[in-house]
VMD Tcl script that draws the C-alpha trace (Angstrom):
set ca {
  {-1.35 -22.06 -10.16}
  {-2.35 -18.94 -8.25}
  {0.30 -16.72 -6.72}
  {-0.67 -13.90 -4.35}
  {0.99 -10.75 -3.03}
  {0.16 -8.28 -0.29}
  {1.31 -4.66 -0.34}
  {3.98 -3.50 2.10}
  {2.84 -0.52 4.25}
  {6.33 0.93 4.76}
  {5.23 4.51 3.97}
  {2.49 4.31 6.60}
  {4.92 2.90 9.16}
  {7.44 5.64 8.43}
  {4.70 8.28 8.61}
  {3.53 6.96 11.99}
  {7.06 6.95 13.43}
  {7.75 10.43 12.04}
  {4.47 11.63 13.58}
  {5.51 10.21 16.96}
  {9.02 11.64 16.76}
  {7.85 15.16 15.82}
  {5.20 15.25 18.56}
  {7.72 13.89 21.09}
  {10.18 16.64 20.21}
  {7.38 19.22 20.44}
  {6.27 17.97 23.88}
  {9.85 17.86 25.18}
  {10.49 21.36 23.85}
  {7.41 22.70 25.65}
  {7.80 20.47 28.73}
  {8.33 23.33 31.20}
  {5.09 25.01 30.05}
  {3.05 21.81 29.90}
  {4.26 20.24 33.16}
  {2.00 22.29 35.50}
  {-1.09 21.01 33.65}
  {-0.26 17.45 32.63}
  {2.65 15.06 33.04}
  {5.12 14.93 30.15}
  {5.41 11.15 30.56}
  {1.63 10.81 30.24}
  {1.63 12.85 27.02}
  {4.49 10.81 25.57}
  {2.62 7.60 26.42}
  {-0.47 8.93 24.61}
  {1.61 10.00 21.57}
  {3.38 6.65 21.18}
  {0.13 4.79 21.85}
  {-1.47 6.65 18.93}
  {1.63 5.95 16.83}
  {1.38 2.22 17.59}
  {-2.34 2.21 16.76}
  {-1.69 3.91 13.40}
  {0.90 1.27 12.53}
  {-1.42 -1.54 13.68}
  {-4.31 -0.24 11.58}
  {-2.00 0.00 8.55}
  {-0.92 -3.60 9.06}
  {-4.55 -4.81 9.39}
  {-5.65 -2.93 6.27}
  {-2.74 -4.37 4.26}
  {-3.63 -7.92 5.31}
  {-6.97 -7.38 3.55}
  {-5.44 -6.19 0.27}
  {-4.21 -8.82 -2.13}
  {-3.30 -9.34 -5.78}
  {-3.68 -12.89 -7.06}
  {-2.05 -13.85 -10.35}
  {-3.87 -16.83 -11.83}
  {-3.55 -18.76 -15.06}
  {-6.39 -16.85 -16.77}
  {-6.87 -13.61 -14.81}
  {-5.53 -11.18 -12.27}
  {-7.70 -10.77 -9.17}
  {-7.43 -7.68 -6.96}
  {-9.09 -7.94 -3.52}
  {-9.46 -4.99 -1.14}
  {-11.45 -4.10 1.96}
  {-11.75 -5.01 5.61}
  {-15.51 -4.62 6.18}
  {-16.70 -3.67 2.68}
  {-14.86 -5.88 0.24}
  {-14.20 -5.30 -3.44}
  {-12.97 -7.95 -5.88}
  {-11.86 -7.01 -9.38}
  {-11.26 -9.82 -11.89}
  {-9.30 -8.79 -14.96}
  {-8.92 -11.56 -17.58}
  {-5.60 -11.48 -19.43}
  {-7.36 -11.20 -22.78}
  {-9.05 -7.93 -21.71}
  {-5.87 -6.24 -20.50}
  {-4.59 -3.54 -22.86}
  {-1.76 -2.19 -20.73}
  {0.05 -3.07 -17.50}
  {1.97 -0.21 -15.93}
  {4.36 -0.08 -13.02}
  {5.04 3.26 -11.34}
  {7.76 3.71 -8.75}
  {8.20 6.81 -6.61}
  {11.56 7.63 -5.10}
  {10.56 6.11 -1.73}
  {9.16 2.99 -3.42}
  {12.43 2.52 -5.31}
  {14.42 2.75 -2.07}
  {12.31 0.00 -0.46}
  {11.98 -2.20 -3.57}
  {8.28 -1.52 -4.11}
  {6.06 -0.22 -6.91}
  {2.48 0.58 -7.93}
  {0.62 -1.71 -10.34}
  {-1.86 -0.21 -12.81}
  {-3.92 -2.47 -15.10}
  {-5.76 -0.88 -18.04}
  {-8.58 -2.48 -20.02}
  {-10.31 -1.35 -23.20}
  {-13.15 1.13 -22.87}
  {-12.17 2.83 -19.61}
  {-10.38 6.18 -19.31}
  {-8.74 5.18 -16.04}
  {-6.94 2.03 -14.83}
  {-9.23 -0.91 -14.04}
  {-7.15 -1.92 -11.04}
  {-4.50 -0.08 -9.01}
  {-2.49 -1.53 -6.12}
  {0.30 0.46 -4.46}
  {3.35 -0.70 -2.48}
  {3.70 -4.16 -4.02}
  {7.11 -5.86 -3.98}
  {8.96 -5.12 -7.22}
  {9.86 -8.81 -7.81}
  {6.13 -9.59 -7.90}
  {5.48 -6.69 -10.27}
  {8.14 -8.06 -12.64}
  {6.39 -11.45 -12.50}
  {3.05 -9.84 -13.41}
  {4.68 -8.04 -16.34}
  {6.16 -11.32 -17.60}
  {2.87 -13.23 -17.23}
  {0.85 -10.60 -19.08}
  {3.41 -9.85 -21.80}
  {2.07 -12.15 -24.53}
  {-1.53 -12.37 -23.36}
  {-2.79 -8.79 -23.65}
  {-5.24 -7.57 -26.29}
  {-3.48 -6.65 -29.52}
  {-4.40 -3.23 -30.95}
  {-5.16 -2.97 -34.67}
}
mol new
graphics top color blue
foreach p $ca { graphics top sphere $p radius 0.5 }
foreach p [lrange $ca 0 end-1] q [lrange $ca 1 end] { graphics top cylinder $p $q radius 0.2 }
display resetview
């Protein structure tokens, strides 16, 4: 049975809204100086249009990122136009790590890192995955990883 998870782009959404809020405050603060040249309403429409587009792009990109947990391997798929698929068999995995930043902990997310033998860096990394899914991956890989001598 294959189970799949998509990351949650909450940091990108928050960044987009923060971007819109800061630029809105800046435009409203300078409204009396800007008004002779361009309408404040027009600028605010442009700012929130860009904010919406940033959030939409984040959502589209996340729809094309996926971790699939199968019976024999973990598959990591990424990419909208140029796709990348990484298959990591359970018997090649030497370490599975979960990192959680402060913001990820608040929103119940984490970053998955899968190490295999012979590479100095993680074979597969996927950020902003739901923590319940990360716990499931840890349980599935617990007894199946390569044993060190």
